N, C-alpha and C positions, 0 to 999 in steps of 0.2 A: 556437588551440584556437577551436572551438565555442564561439559565446553560448547559453547553458542559459536555457530558460524558463520557472519553477516556477511552475504553480500552486498557492499555499499559504492558511497559513489556518482546515485542516477537518481537526482541529484544527490552531493554530500549536504547539500541542506537539509534534508528528511533524514541521511543517516545520523548527523549531531543527535535528534530526535529518536530513533531510537539505543542510541547508546545512553541516551542522558535516561531516558523513561525506561531501562530496563538494568543501569546500574541502581536508578534511585525505587525500586521497584523492590531489587534484591534486598536493598537495605533495609529497605520497611518492611520484609517478609523477614528477613531470617536477623535485622539488627545490629548493631553495633556500628565496624566499621565494616561492614561484608559488602563486598559487589560478588559482578557473578566474572565468571569465566567465562570469557570470548574471544575471535577470532572476526576482525574486516578487512577483506579483503575490497581496497576501493578503486573504482573504474576511477578514469579520466571522464567524467558524461560530457564531452566537446563528440571525444568516439562512438558513442556509443548511442548518441544522438544525431548522430550522420546517418551510421545506418539509420536508424527507426524513419531518418527524413528518407531514406531510401528506398523501402521497403525490402531490406535487405536482413532479414526476418534470419535466415542461415546460419549469414558471418556471422547476429546479434547470437546466434542460440553455442555457437561450435566458441565465442568468447566467453559467454558467462556458464559454457560447461567447463571451459579450461577454473573458471575461479571458483568453482565448488571440488573440482578433483586438490584445489592447490588447498583449499583449505580441510579440505577431508584428512591430509596429508597429512598437514599441521596437525591435529587432530582435532578439530571440528567433528559434534554426535552429532548437530544438524542442520543445517541450513534455514535459514532467513534472507529469501531478495528482498531486499528493502528496496520496494517497488510494484506497484499494481500494474500499472504494463508491462515487466519484463515480469510478471506468472503467467505471460503467452507462454513462456517455453519451461514451462516452471516438472511437467510430468520428463523429458527429458532430461535438464540438471537433474534431477534426481533422483535417475534411472541413472546417470552416470555416474555418480556421484561413488552412491551405496548407501547412502546417509538417507535418513527424514527431513522433508521437508516441509515446511508447517508452514500452507497454506494459508496466504491475505484474504482469500474469499470468505473458506470456512473461519475462523479468528472470525472476519466483521462479523458471517451470517447468524451464527450461534447467538449475538447475546441479542438480533437483529425476535428471533424469534423465541426468547425468553421477554421480552415485552408484551410477547403473540402478536408485532406486527408482523405483515403479509408484503404489503401496498411498498415497495421506492424504486425511491429513485436515485439516481449514478450520476454520481459527474466525475470524471477523469480528462487524459487525453486524450485524442478522436481515434489512439483507439485500444486503450478500453470501454469506451461506449460506444464505438462500433462492432466491434470484430468480436467474438460467437464462445470465446473465452474464459471473459470471466463470469458476461451475464448466461451463458451455456451453465455454465457452473449453477449461480445461483440457485436456475432458475431448475437443473433434475436432479441435485441433490438437497437442497434446501427446500423448494417449492416455493419461492418466494416470484410476486413477480414487481417485473421491474421495465422503469420505465428512467425515460431519458429523454437529458430536453431537446428542442426540435434545432434544426439544421444549423437559426442562427447560433444561439445558448449553447449550441457544444461549439463553434469555431468562438465565441465568446470565453467560454472555460478552457479548453484546451492554448489558445493566444494564449491568454495569459499566464498560465501553468510555465510556458518556454517564453516568453519574452519577459515574464518578473520572479514570480515567485524560486523557481530555479537558479536565478537569477541573483537575492534576498533579496527581491523587491517588495516589496507589502509597502503596498498606497491601497488608501480611504477608499476611491471612485472604481478600484478596482473589485475592489468589496461588495460592495453597492450592487455592481454588477451583477457579482456569485450573488446579493439576495436575491435580485426580483428574477434570476434565472431558478432560486430555489422554491420564489409568490408560484411562480408556473407550474413547478412537478407540483405542490400544493396542492395545486386551483384543479390540476389533473386526476387528482385523488392519490396520491402519494401522503404516504405517512411520517412518514420521516426519508431520510436524508441521506449518504454515501460517498464521504467527501471519499472519493476511489480513486485517489494523487495520495501519492505518502507527503506533497507540497501545500495541500490544501489546506490543510491543517494551520496549517504561520499563517493562515491568512480570520481563513472562518474559526470564530469560535462558538460554543454552543449558546454562547450570549447572541452570536449577531443570523442564525440563520432561523428562519420560522415555520420548519418540523425541528422533531428530532438527530440532532446530527450522531452519526458513526465515526470515527478516524481512526478510517485503517490503521496509523500510522502506529497512535495509542493499543488499540485494541488486539494488531498483531503483535507490537516488542511482552503484550503484559505475555500473549500465548504463549513466546518464547519463554520465558520466565515458569509461567503451568506447568510447559517440559520438562525444561533443564532443572525444576525440584522435583518430577513426582517422581516417588519407589522406579 
């Protein structure tokens, strides 16, 4: 099994989920007491969040590239960015590290298409919902029709991520607010919803959603195991 390089701490709440899913899936497939060889570079999310809020994506890219190179030098054979938002600089990170990067949007779109779904709602940080790096990939590479919440819905989704989920706060009232946003996407024609922030799965489980929900954290982690176990 090849060694997986994880860029985490974006936030650590979801990085824990990546580590758990990757190791549980490895044990499931290999049996016994097997677990996954992996390396984790974990950021101080306070530093990264400040760069995001300031719109300093150049500095954020530089920090991500530094992390990727450190993982490659330590022996990682692929890269997994444990965040949807930070895939904004995925191409630059992959090029700088010189090892394959498993893209979270690709890992998510593949099972969506396998279900015959073409029109999806997207939840995430405002950067993921409003910038083109994520939606554009889903549209151009996979032919998906992507809907996002209205301005008020986007603000609700974004604020709950940064004020609660990255701090480990899970509130029933916030779950209900997300459910309302998902219902609005359904009413607008979405056939499924992408939980496009790696912390959203901590709040919204499949049973909570009025639409089939695709949890990017789980799908990305499973794609990493697929890659690591390929011949």
